[in-house]
N, CA, C, O and the ligand as a Tripos MOL2 file, in Angstrom:
@<TRIPOS>MOLECULE
protein
  321   319    81     0     0
PROTEIN
NO_CHARGES

@<TRIPOS>ATOM
      1 N          90.4460  114.1240   81.1380 N.3       1 MET1
      2 CA         90.9150  112.7670   80.9510 C.3       1 MET1
      3 C          89.8150  111.8040   81.3660 C.2       1 MET1
      4 O          89.1130  112.0350   82.3500 O.2       1 MET1
      5 N          89.6730  110.7270   80.6100 N.am      2 ARG2
      6 CA         88.7050  109.6900   80.9730 C.3       2 ARG2
      7 C          89.4430  108.4370   81.3850 C.2       2 ARG2
      8 O          90.5130  108.1360   80.8580 O.2       2 ARG2
      9 N          88.8650  107.6970   82.3400 N.am      3 ILE3
     10 CA         89.3960  106.3930   82.7130 C.3       3 ILE3
     11 C          88.2830  105.4030   82.4760 C.2       3 ILE3
     12 O          87.2090  105.5100   83.0690 O.2       3 ILE3
     13 N          88.5330  104.4390   81.6120 N.am      4 THR4
     14 CA         87.5150  103.4840   81.2400 C.3       4 THR4
     15 C          87.9460  102.0530   81.5720 C.2       4 THR4
     16 O          89.1290  101.7710   81.7630 O.2       4 THR4
     17 N          86.9690  101.1710   81.6330 N.am      5 ASN5
     18 CA         87.3070   99.7560   81.7600 C.3       5 ASN5
     19 C          87.5530   99.1640   80.3850 C.2       5 ASN5
     20 O          87.6260   99.8970   79.3990 O.2       5 ASN5
     21 N          87.6800   97.8660   80.3070 N.am      6 GLY6
     22 CA         88.0050   97.2230   79.0350 C.3       6 GLY6
     23 C          86.9310   97.3470   77.9760 C.2       6 GLY6
     24 O          87.2090   97.1140   76.7990 O.2       6 GLY6
     25 N          85.7020   97.7090   78.3550 N.am      7 THR7
     26 CA         84.6210   97.8680   77.3730 C.3       7 THR7
     27 C          84.2880   99.3410   77.1420 C.2       7 THR7
     28 O          83.2760   99.6510   76.5120 O.2       7 THR7
     29 N          85.1190  100.2490   77.6390 N.am      8 GLY8
     30 CA         84.9450  101.6730   77.3470 C.3       8 GLY8
     31 C          84.0230  102.4030   78.2770 C.2       8 GLY8
     32 O          83.6530  103.5420   77.9910 O.2       8 GLY8
     33 N          83.6280  101.7980   79.3890 N.am      9 VAL9
     34 CA         82.7310  102.4580   80.3360 C.3       9 VAL9
     35 C          83.5560  103.2990   81.3320 C.2       9 VAL9
     36 O          84.5120  102.8050   81.9300 O.2       9 VAL9
     37 N          83.1700  104.5670   81.4970 N.am     10 ASN10
     38 CA         83.8720  105.4790   82.4310 C.3      10 ASN10
     39 C          83.9090  104.8390   83.8240 C.2      10 ASN10
     40 O          82.9440  104.2230   84.2770 O.2      10 ASN10
     41 N          85.0470  105.0080   84.4770 N.am     11 GLN11
     42 CA         85.2270  104.5140   85.8240 C.3      11 GLN11
     43 C          85.2690  105.6900   86.8010 C.2      11 GLN11
     44 O          86.1370  106.5570   86.6970 O.2      11 GLN11
     45 N          84.3410  105.7160   87.7400 N.am     12 ALA12
     46 CA         84.2780  106.8020   88.7170 C.3      12 ALA12
     47 C          85.0740  106.4220   89.9790 C.2      12 ALA12
     48 O          85.3710  105.2550   90.2350 O.2      12 ALA12
     49 N          85.3910  107.4340   90.7240 N.am     13 ASN13
     50 CA         86.0310  107.2590   92.0510 C.3      13 ASN13
     51 C          87.3970  106.6070   91.9550 C.2      13 ASN13
     52 O          87.8090  105.9220   92.8910 O.2      13 ASN13
     53 N          88.1090  106.7940   90.8630 N.am     14 VAL14
     54 CA         89.4620  106.2800   90.7540 C.3      14 VAL14
     55 C          90.4040  107.2520   91.4600 C.2      14 VAL14
     56 O          90.3590  108.4640   91.2480 O.2      14 VAL14
     57 N          91.2520  106.6820   92.3010 N.am     15 VAL15
     58 CA         92.3160  107.4580   92.9290 C.3      15 VAL15
     59 C          93.6410  107.0050   92.3300 C.2      15 VAL15
     60 O          93.9190  105.8060   92.2870 O.2      15 VAL15
     61 N          94.4670  107.9500   91.8640 N.am     16 ALA16
     62 CA         95.7070  107.5960   91.2390 C.3      16 ALA16
     63 C          96.7840  108.6410   91.5690 C.2      16 ALA16
     64 O          96.5080  109.8320   91.7080 O.2      16 ALA16
     65 N          98.0060  108.1490   91.6850 N.am     17 ASN17
     66 CA         99.1430  109.0190   91.7950 C.3      17 ASN17
     67 C          99.6110  109.3590   90.3840 C.2      17 ASN17
     68 O          99.5660  108.5140   89.4890 O.2      17 ASN17
     69 N         100.0580  110.5920   90.1890 N.am     18 VAL18
     70 CA        100.5120  111.0750   88.8620 C.3      18 VAL18
     71 C         101.9470  111.4850   88.9800 C.2      18 VAL18
     72 O         102.3070  112.3040   89.8260 O.2      18 VAL18
     73 N         102.7910  110.8980   88.1080 N.am     19 LEU19
     74 CA        104.2230  111.1600   88.1800 C.3      19 LEU19
     75 C         104.7780  111.6580   86.8260 C.2      19 LEU19
     76 O         104.9650  110.8640   85.9050 O.2      19 LEU19
     77 N         105.0400  112.9850   86.7110 N.am     20 PRO20
     78 CA        105.7070  113.4860   85.4980 C.3      20 PRO20
     79 C         107.1900  113.1810   85.6240 C.2      20 PRO20
     80 O         107.7680  113.2900   86.7050 O.2      20 PRO20
     81 N         107.8070  112.7930   84.4990 N.am     21 PHE21
     82 CA        109.2120  112.3900   84.5350 C.3      21 PHE21
     83 C         109.8280  112.6010   83.1720 C.2      21 PHE21
     84 O         109.1730  112.3880   82.1510 O.2      21 PHE21
     85 N         111.1060  113.0250   83.1440 N.am     22 MET22
     86 CA        111.8400  113.1240   81.8680 C.3      22 MET22
     87 C         112.7850  111.9160   81.8140 C.2      22 MET22
     88 O         113.8420  111.9200   82.4460 O.2      22 MET22
     89 N         112.3980  110.8900   81.0610 N.am     23 PRO23
     90 CA        113.2040  109.6620   81.0630 C.3      23 PRO23
     91 C         114.6200  109.8300   80.5080 C.2      23 PRO23
     92 O         115.5450  109.1470   80.9490 O.2      23 PRO23
     93 N         114.7910  110.7420   79.5380 N.am     24 ASP24
     94 CA        116.1230  110.9510   78.9720 C.3      24 ASP24
     95 C         117.0710  111.6240   79.9410 C.2      24 ASP24
     96 O         118.2880  111.4740   79.8320 O.2      24 ASP24
     97 N         116.5160  112.3700   80.8960 N.am     25 MET25
     98 CA        117.3370  113.1420   81.8200 C.3      25 MET25
     99 C         117.2730  112.6260   83.2500 C.2      25 MET25
    100 O         118.0540  113.0440   84.1050 O.2      25 MET25
    101 N         116.3380  111.7140   83.5050 N.am     26 GLY26
    102 CA        116.2910  111.0990   84.8150 C.3      26 GLY26
    103 C         115.7720  111.9700   85.9150 C.2      26 GLY26
    104 O         116.1800  111.8180   87.0670 O.2      26 GLY26
    105 N         114.8730  112.8920   85.5940 N.am     27 HIS27
    106 CA        114.3460  113.7520   86.6820 C.3      27 HIS27
    107 C         112.8490  113.9690   86.5180 C.2      27 HIS27
    108 O         112.2910  113.8010   85.4340 O.2      27 HIS27
    109 N         112.2240  114.3420   87.6090 N.am     28 GLY28
    110 CA        110.8100  114.6510   87.6300 C.3      28 GLY28
    111 C         110.6320  116.1250   87.8200 C.2      28 GLY28
    112 O         111.4310  116.9240   87.3310 O.2      28 GLY28
    113 N         109.5620  116.5050   88.5470 N.am     29 THR29
    114 CA        109.2860  117.9010   88.8140 C.3      29 THR29
    115 C         109.1950  118.1350   90.3020 C.2      29 THR29
    116 O         108.9630  117.2090   91.0800 O.2      29 THR29
    117 N         109.3760  119.3620   90.6830 N.am     30 SER30
    118 CA        109.3190  119.7230   92.1020 C.3      30 SER30
    119 C         107.8780  119.8810   92.5630 C.2      30 SER30
    120 O         107.6090  119.9300   93.7630 O.2      30 SER30
    121 N         106.9490  119.9610   91.6080 N.am     31 ILE31
    122 CA        105.5330  120.1330   91.9410 C.3      31 ILE31
    123 C         104.8090  118.8310   91.6300 C.2      31 ILE31
    124 O         104.8840  118.3230   90.5110 O.2      31 ILE31
    125 N         104.1070  118.2920   92.6250 N.am     32 THR32
    126 CA        103.3610  117.0440   92.4450 C.3      32 THR32
    127 C         101.9430  117.3420   92.0120 C.2      32 THR32
    128 O         101.2000  118.0000   92.7400 O.2      32 THR32
    129 N         101.5440  116.8570   90.8070 N.am     33 PRO33
    130 CA        100.1660  117.0570   90.3760 C.3      33 PRO33
    131 C          99.2170  116.1370   91.1050 C.2      33 PRO33
    132 O          99.6130  115.1090   91.6550 O.2      33 PRO33
    133 N          97.9580  116.5230   91.1000 N.am     34 SER34
    134 CA         96.9310  115.6540   91.6800 C.3      34 SER34
    135 C          95.8000  115.4970   90.6740 C.2      34 SER34
    136 O          95.6160  116.3300   89.7860 O.2      34 SER34
    137 N          95.0500  114.4200   90.8280 N.am     35 MET35
    138 CA         93.9500  114.0900   89.9390 C.3      35 MET35
    139 C          92.6470  114.2370   90.6870 C.2      35 MET35
    140 O          92.4910  113.6830   91.7750 O.2      35 MET35
    141 N          91.7050  114.9760   90.1210 N.am     36 SER36
    142 CA         90.4010  115.1550   90.7660 C.3      36 SER36
    143 C          89.2860  114.8200   89.7820 C.2      36 SER36
    144 O          89.4090  115.0370   88.5770 O.2      36 SER36
    145 N          88.2020  114.2880   90.3250 N.am     37 ALA37
    146 CA         87.0660  113.8630   89.5050 C.3      37 ALA37
    147 C          86.1860  115.0460   89.1510 C.2      37 ALA37
    148 O          85.9530  115.9190   89.9860 O.2      37 ALA37
    149 N          85.6920  115.0830   87.9170 N.am     38 ASN38
    150 CA         84.7230  116.1030   87.4790 C.3      38 ASN38
    151 C          83.3140  115.4720   87.4780 C.2      38 ASN38
    152 O          83.1670  114.2500   87.4780 O.2      38 ASN38
    153 N          82.3050  116.3240   87.4760 N.am     39 SER39
    154 CA         80.9290  115.8290   87.5540 C.3      39 SER39
    155 C          80.4960  115.0500   86.3090 C.2      39 SER39
    156 O          79.5300  114.2900   86.3670 O.2      39 SER39
    157 N          81.2060  115.2300   85.1700 N.am     40 ASP40
    158 CA         80.8140  114.5380   83.9440 C.3      40 ASP40
    159 C          81.5200  113.1930   83.7900 C.2      40 ASP40
    160 O          81.4400  112.5750   82.7290 O.2      40 ASP40
    161 N          82.2000  112.7400   84.8170 N.am     41 GLY41
    162 CA         82.8760  111.4480   84.7430 C.3      41 GLY41
    163 C          84.2970  111.4830   84.2790 C.2      41 GLY41
    164 O          84.9680  110.4510   84.2670 O.2      41 GLY41
    165 N          84.7940  112.6790   83.8820 N.am     42 THR42
    166 CA         86.1620  112.8020   83.5270 C.3      42 THR42
    167 C          86.9930  113.2180   84.7530 C.2      42 THR42
    168 O          86.4680  113.4450   85.8430 O.2      42 THR42
    169 N          88.2930  113.3050   84.5270 N.am     43 TYR43
    170 CA         89.2130  113.7260   85.6040 C.3      43 TYR43
    171 C          90.0650  114.8680   85.0970 C.2      43 TYR43
    172 O          90.3560  114.9670   83.9050 O.2      43 TYR43
    173 N          90.4610  115.7320   86.0250 N.am     44 THR44
    174 CA         91.3950  116.8060   85.7370 C.3      44 THR44
    175 C          92.6700  116.5680   86.5180 C.2      44 THR44
    176 O          92.6420  116.2670   87.7120 O.2      44 THR44
    177 N          93.8080  116.7100   85.8120 N.am     45 VAL45
    178 CA         95.1120  116.5610   86.4510 C.3      45 VAL45
    179 C          95.7930  117.9090   86.4130 C.2      45 VAL45
    180 O          95.9670  118.4940   85.3440 O.2      45 VAL45
    181 N          96.1840  118.4080   87.5850 N.am     46 GLN46
    182 CA         96.8670  119.6730   87.6570 C.3      46 GLN46
    183 C          97.5830  119.8320   88.9990 C.2      46 GLN46
    184 O          97.2100  119.1830   89.9760 O.2      46 GLN46
    185 N          98.6140  120.6930   89.0600 N.am     47 PRO47
    186 CA         99.2640  121.3220   87.8940 C.3      47 PRO47
    187 C         100.3030  120.3700   87.2870 C.2      47 PRO47
    188 O         100.9760  119.6220   87.9970 O.2      47 PRO47
    189 N         100.4120  120.4190   85.9580 N.am     48 LEU48
    190 CA        101.4820  119.6860   85.2790 C.3      48 LEU48
    191 C         102.5610  120.6950   84.9200 C.2      48 LEU48
    192 O         102.3910  121.4970   84.0020 O.2      48 LEU48
    193 N         103.6550  120.6510   85.6360 N.am     49 TYR49
    194 CA        104.7200  121.6360   85.5010 C.3      49 TYR49
    195 C         105.8320  121.0740   84.6190 C.2      49 TYR49
    196 O         106.8830  120.6600   85.1080 O.2      49 TYR49
    197 N         105.5770  121.0670   83.2990 N.am     50 LEU50
    198 CA        106.5480  120.4980   82.3430 C.3      50 LEU50
    199 C         107.4710  121.6420   81.9000 C.2      50 LEU50
    200 O         107.2630  122.2740   80.8640 O.2      50 LEU50
    201 N         108.4900  121.8820   82.7200 N.am     51 PHE51
    202 CA        109.2660  123.1110   82.6350 C.3      51 PHE51
    203 C         110.4240  123.0520   81.6570 C.2      51 PHE51
    204 O         111.1050  124.0580   81.4580 O.2      51 PHE51
    205 N         110.6700  121.8910   81.0330 N.am     52 MET52
    206 CA        111.7780  121.7840   80.0970 C.3      52 MET52
    207 C         111.2500  121.2240   78.7720 C.2      52 MET52
    208 O         110.2820  120.4650   78.7370 O.2      52 MET52
    209 N         111.9250  121.6280   77.6730 N.am     53 ALA53
    210 CA        111.6380  121.0170   76.3700 C.3      53 ALA53
    211 C         112.2110  119.6250   76.3460 C.2      53 ALA53
    212 O         113.2690  119.3810   76.9240 O.2      53 ALA53
    213 N         111.5290  118.7010   75.6840 N.am     54 GLY54
    214 CA        111.9930  117.3310   75.5610 C.3      54 GLY54
    215 C         110.8780  116.3450   75.8250 C.2      54 GLY54
    216 O         109.7090  116.7230   75.8990 O.2      54 GLY54
    217 N         111.2330  115.0970   75.9660 N.am     55 ILE55
    218 CA        110.2710  114.0210   76.1750 C.3      55 ILE55
    219 C         109.9030  113.9170   77.6510 C.2      55 ILE55
    220 O         110.7660  113.8330   78.5250 O.2      55 ILE55
    221 N         108.6100  113.9230   77.8990 N.am     56 TRP56
    222 CA        108.0960  113.7260   79.2490 C.3      56 TRP56
    223 C         107.2150  112.4800   79.2550 C.2      56 TRP56
    224 O         106.4870  112.2090   78.3000 O.2      56 TRP56
    225 N         107.2970  111.7350   80.3410 N.am     57 SER57
    226 CA        106.3360  110.6490   80.5710 C.3      57 SER57
    227 C         105.4370  111.0660   81.7480 C.2      57 SER57
    228 O         105.9040  111.6920   82.7000 O.2      57 SER57
    229 N         104.1880  110.7240   81.6750 N.am     58 ILE58
    230 CA        103.2450  110.9510   82.7570 C.3      58 ILE58
    231 C         102.7090  109.5990   83.1600 C.2      58 ILE58
    232 O         101.9630  108.9840   82.3990 O.2      58 ILE58
    233 N         103.0660  109.1210   84.3350 N.am     59 THR59
    234 CA        102.6450  107.7910   84.7900 C.3      59 THR59
    235 C         101.5080  107.9130   85.8010 C.2      59 THR59
    236 O         101.6340  108.6050   86.8110 O.2      59 THR59
    237 N         100.4060  107.2380   85.5220 N.am     60 PHE60
    238 CA         99.2770  107.1780   86.4350 C.3      60 PHE60
    239 C          99.2640  105.7920   87.0960 C.2      60 PHE60
    240 O          99.2160  104.7700   86.4110 O.2      60 PHE60
    241 N          99.3070  105.7710   88.4110 N.am     61 THR61
    242 CA         99.2810  104.5190   89.1580 C.3      61 THR61
    243 C          98.1010  104.5470   90.1050 C.2      61 THR61
    244 O          98.0440  105.3800   91.0090 O.2      61 THR61
    245 N          97.1710  103.6530   89.9050 N.am     62 THR62
    246 CA         95.9490  103.6490   90.7280 C.3      62 THR62
    247 C          96.2610  103.2470   92.1650 C.2      62 THR62
    248 O          97.1780  102.4730   92.4390 O.2      62 THR62
    249 N          95.4620  103.8050   93.0670 N.am     63 VAL63
    250 CA         95.5420  103.4540   94.4870 C.3      63 VAL63
    251 C          94.2240  102.8250   94.8520 C.2      63 VAL63
    252 O          93.3130  103.5170   95.3090 O.2      63 VAL63
    253 N          94.0990  101.5100   94.6590 N.am     64 PRO64
    254 CA         92.7960  100.8530   94.9040 C.3      64 PRO64
    255 C          92.4990  100.7060   96.3760 C.2      64 PRO64
    256 O          93.4070  100.5770   97.1970 O.2      64 PRO64
    257 N          91.1950  100.7270   96.7110 N.am     65 ALA65
    258 CA         90.7870  100.4760   98.0770 C.3      65 ALA65
    259 C          91.1170   99.0320   98.4790 C.2      65 ALA65
    260 O          91.4150   98.7570   99.6410 O.2      65 ALA65
    261 N          91.0620   98.1270   97.5200 N.am     66 SER66
    262 CA         91.4850   96.7300   97.7330 C.3      66 SER66
    263 C          91.8760   96.1750   96.3830 C.2      66 SER66
    264 O          91.4940   96.7320   95.3540 O.2      66 SER66
    265 N          92.6080   95.1190   96.3660 N.am     67 GLY67
    266 CA         92.9750   94.4700   95.1340 C.3      67 GLY67
    267 C          94.2100   95.0970   94.5080 C.2      67 GLY67
    268 O          94.8490   95.9710   95.0930 O.2      67 GLY67
    269 N          94.5320   94.6300   93.3050 N.am     68 PRO68
    270 CA         95.7760   95.0590   92.6680 C.3      68 PRO68
    271 C          95.6950   96.4690   92.0980 C.2      68 PRO68
    272 O          94.6190   96.9600   91.7570 O.2      68 PRO68
    273 N          96.8370   97.0950   92.0030 N.am     69 SER69
    274 CA         96.9530   98.3950   91.3760 C.3      69 SER69
    275 C          97.1480   98.2190   89.8780 C.2      69 SER69
    276 O          97.4480   97.1210   89.4100 O.2      69 SER69
    277 N          96.9760   99.3070   89.1250 N.am     70 ASP70
    278 CA         97.2170   99.2720   87.6920 C.3      70 ASP70
    279 C          97.9200  100.5880   87.3390 C.2      70 ASP70
    280 O          97.8890  101.5330   88.1270 O.2      70 ASP70
    281 N          98.5450  100.6540   86.1770 N.am     71 SER71
    282 CA         99.1900  101.8840   85.7970 C.3      71 SER71
    283 C          99.1300  102.0710   84.2820 C.2      71 SER71
    284 O          98.9540  101.1130   83.5290 O.2      71 SER71
    285 N          99.2790  103.3250   83.8550 N.am     72 ALA72
    286 CA         99.3340  103.6520   82.4450 C.3      72 ALA72
    287 C         100.3290  104.8090   82.3000 C.2      72 ALA72
    288 O         100.4380  105.6640   83.1790 O.2      72 ALA72
    289 N         101.0530  104.8180   81.1710 N.am     73 VAL73
    290 CA        102.0520  105.8580   80.9480 C.3      73 VAL73
    291 C         101.7460  106.5370   79.6050 C.2      73 VAL73
    292 O         101.5200  105.8770   78.5910 O.2      73 VAL73
    293 N         101.7470  107.8800   79.6330 N.am     74 PHE74
    294 CA        101.5870  108.6860   78.4190 C.3      74 PHE74
    295 C         102.8940  109.4220   78.1820 C.2      74 PHE74
    296 O         103.5340  109.8800   79.1290 O.2      74 PHE74
    297 N         103.2900  109.5360   76.9300 N.am     75 PHE75
    298 CA        104.4910  110.2870   76.5750 C.3      75 PHE75
    299 C         104.1430  111.5390   75.7950 C.2      75 PHE75
    300 O         103.2820  111.5110   74.9160 O.2      75 PHE75
    301 N         104.8070  112.6280   76.1140 N.am     76 PHE76
    302 CA        104.6190  113.8940   75.4400 C.3      76 PHE76
    303 C         105.9850  114.4490   75.0590 C.2      76 PHE76
    304 O         106.9750  114.2130   75.7510 O.2      76 PHE76
    305 N         106.0310  115.1870   73.9540 N.am     77 CYS77
    306 CA        107.2440  115.9300   73.6250 C.3      77 CYS77
    307 C         106.9100  117.4390   73.7080 C.2      77 CYS77
    308 O         106.0630  117.9410   72.9690 O.2      77 CYS77
    309 N         107.5850  118.1320   74.6100 N.am     78 VAL78
    310 CA        107.4390  119.5620   74.7240 C.3      78 VAL78
    311 C         108.4830  120.1980   73.8120 C.2      78 VAL78
    312 O         109.6840  120.0430   74.0300 O.2      78 VAL78
    313 N         108.0160  120.9150   72.7880 N.am     79 GLU79
    314 CA        108.9150  121.5360   71.8490 C.3      79 GLU79
    315 C         109.6110  122.7280   72.4510 C.2      79 GLU79
    316 O         109.0100  123.4890   73.2100 O.2      79 GLU79
    317 N         110.8770  122.8960   72.1170 N.am     80 GLY80
    318 CA        111.6490  124.0070   72.6780 C.3      80 GLY80
    319 C         112.0910  124.9980   71.6360 C.2      80 GLY80
    320 O         112.7490  125.9860   71.9620 O.2      80 GLY80
    321 CU        114.8730  117.6240   81.7480 Cu       81 CU81
@<TRIPOS>BOND
     1     1     2 1
     2     2     3 1
     3     3     4 2
     4     3     5 am
     5     5     6 1
     6     6     7 1
     7     7     8 2
     8     7     9 am
     9     9    10 1
    10    10    11 1
    11    11    12 2
    12    11    13 am
    13    13    14 1
    14    14    15 1
    15    15    16 2
    16    15    17 am
    17    17    18 1
    18    18    19 1
    19    19    20 2
    20    19    21 am
    21    21    22 1
    22    22    23 1
    23    23    24 2
    24    23    25 am
    25    25    26 1
    26    26    27 1
    27    27    28 2
    28    27    29 am
    29    29    30 1
    30    30    31 1
    31    31    32 2
    32    31    33 am
    33    33    34 1
    34    34    35 1
    35    35    36 2
    36    35    37 am
    37    37    38 1
    38    38    39 1
    39    39    40 2
    40    39    41 am
    41    41    42 1
    42    42    43 1
    43    43    44 2
    44    43    45 am
    45    45    46 1
    46    46    47 1
    47    47    48 2
    48    47    49 am
    49    49    50 1
    50    50    51 1
    51    51    52 2
    52    51    53 am
    53    53    54 1
    54    54    55 1
    55    55    56 2
    56    55    57 am
    57    57    58 1
    58    58    59 1
    59    59    60 2
    60    59    61 am
    61    61    62 1
    62    62    63 1
    63    63    64 2
    64    63    65 am
    65    65    66 1
    66    66    67 1
    67    67    68 2
    68    67    69 am
    69    69    70 1
    70    70    71 1
    71    71    72 2
    72    71    73 am
    73    73    74 1
    74    74    75 1
    75    75    76 2
    76    75    77 am
    77    77    78 1
    78    78    79 1
    79    79    80 2
    80    79    81 am
    81    81    82 1
    82    82    83 1
    83    83    84 2
    84    83    85 am
    85    85    86 1
    86    86    87 1
    87    87    88 2
    88    87    89 am
    89    89    90 1
    90    90    91 1
    91    91    92 2
    92    91    93 am
    93    93    94 1
    94    94    95 1
    95    95    96 2
    96    95    97 am
    97    97    98 1
    98    98    99 1
    99    99   100 2
   100    99   101 am
   101   101   102 1
   102   102   103 1
   103   103   104 2
   104   103   105 am
   105   105   106 1
   106   106   107 1
   107   107   108 2
   108   107   109 am
   109   109   110 1
   110   110   111 1
   111   111   112 2
   112   111   113 am
   113   113   114 1
   114   114   115 1
   115   115   116 2
   116   115   117 am
   117   117   118 1
   118   118   119 1
   119   119   120 2
   120   119   121 am
   121   121   122 1
   122   122   123 1
   123   123   124 2
   124   123   125 am
   125   125   126 1
   126   126   127 1
   127   127   128 2
   128   127   129 am
   129   129   130 1
   130   130   131 1
   131   131   132 2
   132   131   133 am
   133   133   134 1
   134   134   135 1
   135   135   136 2
   136   135   137 am
   137   137   138 1
   138   138   139 1
   139   139   140 2
   140   139   141 am
   141   141   142 1
   142   142   143 1
   143   143   144 2
   144   143   145 am
   145   145   146 1
   146   146   147 1
   147   147   148 2
   148   147   149 am
   149   149   150 1
   150   150   151 1
   151   151   152 2
   152   151   153 am
   153   153   154 1
   154   154   155 1
   155   155   156 2
   156   155   157 am
   157   157   158 1
   158   158   159 1
   159   159   160 2
   160   159   161 am
   161   161   162 1
   162   162   163 1
   163   163   164 2
   164   163   165 am
   165   165   166 1
   166   166   167 1
   167   167   168 2
   168   167   169 am
   169   169   170 1
   170   170   171 1
   171   171   172 2
   172   171   173 am
   173   173   174 1
   174   174   175 1
   175   175   176 2
   176   175   177 am
   177   177   178 1
   178   178   179 1
   179   179   180 2
   180   179   181 am
   181   181   182 1
   182   182   183 1
   183   183   184 2
   184   183   185 am
   185   185   186 1
   186   186   187 1
   187   187   188 2
   188   187   189 am
   189   189   190 1
   190   190   191 1
   191   191   192 2
   192   191   193 am
   193   193   194 1
   194   194   195 1
   195   195   196 2
   196   195   197 am
   197   197   198 1
   198   198   199 1
   199   199   200 2
   200   199   201 am
   201   201   202 1
   202   202   203 1
   203   203   204 2
   204   203   205 am
   205   205   206 1
   206   206   207 1
   207   207   208 2
   208   207   209 am
   209   209   210 1
   210   210   211 1
   211   211   212 2
   212   211   213 am
   213   213   214 1
   214   214   215 1
   215   215   216 2
   216   215   217 am
   217   217   218 1
   218   218   219 1
   219   219   220 2
   220   219   221 am
   221   221   222 1
   222   222   223 1
   223   223   224 2
   224   223   225 am
   225   225   226 1
   226   226   227 1
   227   227   228 2
   228   227   229 am
   229   229   230 1
   230   230   231 1
   231   231   232 2
   232   231   233 am
   233   233   234 1
   234   234   235 1
   235   235   236 2
   236   235   237 am
   237   237   238 1
   238   238   239 1
   239   239   240 2
   240   239   241 am
   241   241   242 1
   242   242   243 1
   243   243   244 2
   244   243   245 am
   245   245   246 1
   246   246   247 1
   247   247   248 2
   248   247   249 am
   249   249   250 1
   250   250   251 1
   251   251   252 2
   252   251   253 am
   253   253   254 1
   254   254   255 1
   255   255   256 2
   256   255   257 am
   257   257   258 1
   258   258   259 1
   259   259   260 2
   260   259   261 am
   261   261   262 1
   262   262   263 1
   263   263   264 2
   264   263   265 am
   265   265   266 1
   266   266   267 1
   267   267   268 2
   268   267   269 am
   269   269   270 1
   270   270   271 1
   271   271   272 2
   272   271   273 am
   273   273   274 1
   274   274   275 1
   275   275   276 2
   276   275   277 am
   277   277   278 1
   278   278   279 1
   279   279   280 2
   280   279   281 am
   281   281   282 1
   282   282   283 1
   283   283   284 2
   284   283   285 am
   285   285   286 1
   286   286   287 1
   287   287   288 2
   288   287   289 am
   289   289   290 1
   290   290   291 1
   291   291   292 2
   292   291   293 am
   293   293   294 1
   294   294   295 1
   295   295   296 2
   296   295   297 am
   297   297   298 1
   298   298   299 1
   299   299   300 2
   300   299   301 am
   301   301   302 1
   302   302   303 1
   303   303   304 2
   304   303   305 am
   305   305   306 1
   306   306   307 1
   307   307   308 2
   308   307   309 am
   309   309   310 1
   310   310   311 1
   311   311   312 2
   312   311   313 am
   313   313   314 1
   314   314   315 1
   315   315   316 2
   316   315   317 am
   317   317   318 1
   318   318   319 1
   319   319   320 2
@<TRIPOS>SUBSTRUCTURE
     1 MET1         2 RESIDUE 1 A MET
     2 ARG2         6 RESIDUE 1 A ARG
     3 ILE3        10 RESIDUE 1 A ILE
     4 THR4        14 RESIDUE 1 A THR
     5 ASN5        18 RESIDUE 1 A ASN
     6 GLY6        22 RESIDUE 1 A GLY
     7 THR7        26 RESIDUE 1 A THR
     8 GLY8        30 RESIDUE 1 A GLY
     9 VAL9        34 RESIDUE 1 A VAL
    10 ASN10       38 RESIDUE 1 A ASN
    11 GLN11       42 RESIDUE 1 A GLN
    12 ALA12       46 RESIDUE 1 A ALA
    13 ASN13       50 RESIDUE 1 A ASN
    14 VAL14       54 RESIDUE 1 A VAL
    15 VAL15       58 RESIDUE 1 A VAL
    16 ALA16       62 RESIDUE 1 A ALA
    17 ASN17       66 RESIDUE 1 A ASN
    18 VAL18       70 RESIDUE 1 A VAL
    19 LEU19       74 RESIDUE 1 A LEU
    20 PRO20       78 RESIDUE 1 A PRO
    21 PHE21       82 RESIDUE 1 A PHE
    22 MET22       86 RESIDUE 1 A MET
    23 PRO23       90 RESIDUE 1 A PRO
    24 ASP24       94 RESIDUE 1 A ASP
    25 MET25       98 RESIDUE 1 A MET
    26 GLY26      102 RESIDUE 1 A GLY
    27 HIS27      106 RESIDUE 1 A HIS
    28 GLY28      110 RESIDUE 1 A GLY
    29 THR29      114 RESIDUE 1 A THR
    30 SER30      118 RESIDUE 1 A SER
    31 ILE31      122 RESIDUE 1 A ILE
    32 THR32      126 RESIDUE 1 A THR
    33 PRO33      130 RESIDUE 1 A PRO
    34 SER34      134 RESIDUE 1 A SER
    35 MET35      138 RESIDUE 1 A MET
    36 SER36      142 RESIDUE 1 A SER
    37 ALA37      146 RESIDUE 1 A ALA
    38 ASN38      150 RESIDUE 1 A ASN
    39 SER39      154 RESIDUE 1 A SER
    40 ASP40      158 RESIDUE 1 A ASP
    41 GLY41      162 RESIDUE 1 A GLY
    42 THR42      166 RESIDUE 1 A THR
    43 TYR43      170 RESIDUE 1 A TYR
    44 THR44      174 RESIDUE 1 A THR
    45 VAL45      178 RESIDUE 1 A VAL
    46 GLN46      182 RESIDUE 1 A GLN
    47 PRO47      186 RESIDUE 1 A PRO
    48 LEU48      190 RESIDUE 1 A LEU
    49 TYR49      194 RESIDUE 1 A TYR
    50 LEU50      198 RESIDUE 1 A LEU
    51 PHE51      202 RESIDUE 1 A PHE
    52 MET52      206 RESIDUE 1 A MET
    53 ALA53      210 RESIDUE 1 A ALA
    54 GLY54      214 RESIDUE 1 A GLY
    55 ILE55      218 RESIDUE 1 A ILE
    56 TRP56      222 RESIDUE 1 A TRP
    57 SER57      226 RESIDUE 1 A SER
    58 ILE58      230 RESIDUE 1 A ILE
    59 THR59      234 RESIDUE 1 A THR
    60 PHE60      238 RESIDUE 1 A PHE
    61 THR61      242 RESIDUE 1 A THR
    62 THR62      246 RESIDUE 1 A THR
    63 VAL63      250 RESIDUE 1 A VAL
    64 PRO64      254 RESIDUE 1 A PRO
    65 ALA65      258 RESIDUE 1 A ALA
    66 SER66      262 RESIDUE 1 A SER
    67 GLY67      266 RESIDUE 1 A GLY
    68 PRO68      270 RESIDUE 1 A PRO
    69 SER69      274 RESIDUE 1 A SER
    70 ASP70      278 RESIDUE 1 A ASP
    71 SER71      282 RESIDUE 1 A SER
    72 ALA72      286 RESIDUE 1 A ALA
    73 VAL73      290 RESIDUE 1 A VAL
    74 PHE74      294 RESIDUE 1 A PHE
    75 PHE75      298 RESIDUE 1 A PHE
    76 PHE76      302 RESIDUE 1 A PHE
    77 CYS77      306 RESIDUE 1 A CYS
    78 VAL78      310 RESIDUE 1 A VAL
    79 GLU79      314 RESIDUE 1 A GLU
    80 GLY80      318 RESIDUE 1 A GLY
    81 CU81       321 GROUP 0 **** ****
C-alpha cells in the first residue's frame, strides 16, 4: 500500500491505526492488524483476518506526532 500527499508523493513514517469492520453486521475482528513501513516507501498491513463473506471496510486513521489526524476507508467484498 502507498500513502501519498495531494501531489502523489509517497509519505514516509506514517503511523496509522487499521480497523477492519463489517458495516452490515456491526462487528470487527478479534485480531488487530498493524501497518509497517517497507524500504521502498510502501506499507504492509497484516494480518487482515477477513473471516466472513460479505462487505468489509478497512479504515486507516493516522496517528500524527502533532497536528490533525486524517483517515481513509476502503471497502472490499469477500465472496462466499
Ligand atoms: Cu460479519
